[in-house]
N, C-alpha and C positions, 0 to 999 in steps of 0.2 A: 879791741874793746877793752875798757877799763872797768873792772868790777869794783864795787864799793863795799867795804867791810866796816861794820860798826863796832868800835871798841869803846864801851862806856868808861868814863873816868880818865881817859888818856887823851891828851891834846896831840893828836897825830895828823892834823889837818894837811900839813905840808909834806908829810912823809910819803914817799912812793917807793916801796920795796922793789926788789929785783923782779917780782912776779907781777908788777903793775897794779896791785890793789891799792886803793885809796882808803884811808881810815877817817871816819867822821866822829867827833866827840858829841855825844848826845847830852852829856851832863853839863849843859849850859842853858841859858834862857834863850829861846828862839822867838823872834817876832813873827807871828802868824796872822797879823791884822790883814794883810793883803789877800788872805784866802777867803775873806768875806766880801761879797759884792757891795757896791755902794748902797743898794737897797737894804741889804742885810745889816749894814752898819747903823742904820737908822732904826731905833727901837723906841716906840712910844714917843716921849719928848727927849729922848736920849740919843747920843751919837757915840759909837764905839771909836774911841781915840786910839787905843792900843790894846792888843791882846798878845800875851806872851805865855809860852809853855816851857816847862823844865822837864827834861827827860821823859816827855809824854806822861807825866804823872801829876804835875802841878799846872794849874792854869790861873792866871791873874789878868783881869781886864779892867780898863778904866773907861767909864762912860761919862761924857760931858753933858751938860744941859744948859740952856739959856734961862730956864724958869725954875729949876729945882737944884738941889745939892748934887754934886758929882757922886757917882757910884763906883765903887771898887768891888767887882765880882770876883770871887775866888773859888776854886775847887781843888780839893786834895783828899783823896780816898773817900771816906764816908763823910768828910767835912766839906761844907760849902756854904756860901752866904754872901751877903752884901754889907759893905762898910760904907757909910756916908761920909762925905768930906766936902768942905767948902772949896771953891775953885782955887783960892790962893794957897791952899796946902795939899791939894789932891795929889800932885806929882810926888811930893815927899812922902805922903801916906802910902801911896802905891809902891814906892821903892821899899819902904820899911816892911810892908806886908810880904812882898816878894822875899826879902831877906830872911824874915822870921820863918816863912813856910819852907824855904830852901834849907835853912839850918835844921829844922825838925825832920825834914825828909832825909837829909844826909845822915842824921843820927839814927832814925828809926824806920825809915821807908813807909811807915803808916803813922798817922797822928795818934798820939796817946790820949787817953781820957783827960789827963792832967793838962796837957797842952791845949786840947780843944776848949776846956773850961777857962783857962788863963787867957788864951787868945781871944775867945768870944767876949770875955769881960773887958779886957784891955781895949779892944777895938770896937766894942758895942755892935757886935755882929748881929745882923737881922737876916731872917729867912725871907727869900723872895716871895711875895704875895701872889705871883702869877704862875707858880708851879702847881700843877694838878696832881693830887694823890688819889690813887685808887684805894679807897677805904672800904670797899664792899666786903672784903674778907673779915673786917672787924665786926660786922653785923651778922655774921653766919653762926 
């Protein structure tokens, strides 16, 4: 039996030491789109084209639509939201968002207030309107 050991930050994919352990690099983008069923990939008038995660800390997804703007959903620590893009530039915007989030993650591991504000302003980040908040504690 081969045991798998995870070593973050090292590209040891093809290294098999004498004790037969294999090492996997988590610090890279992983495409997890296929973990969603066909039904789960359809959401309202949207379709999940790709969903990638980085080090299990960042998530960026691209949703296409035939009738609306494309949506780029992202999640990083306390920061999450949607960025709207037109079909012709959605893929480039998606890659730009991934690059910026990864850079901030590598530098700080958590998004700084300054980064959140600059990122939100630059990309015109919107909060999803279908997330439900339990606000009952605000009225106690």
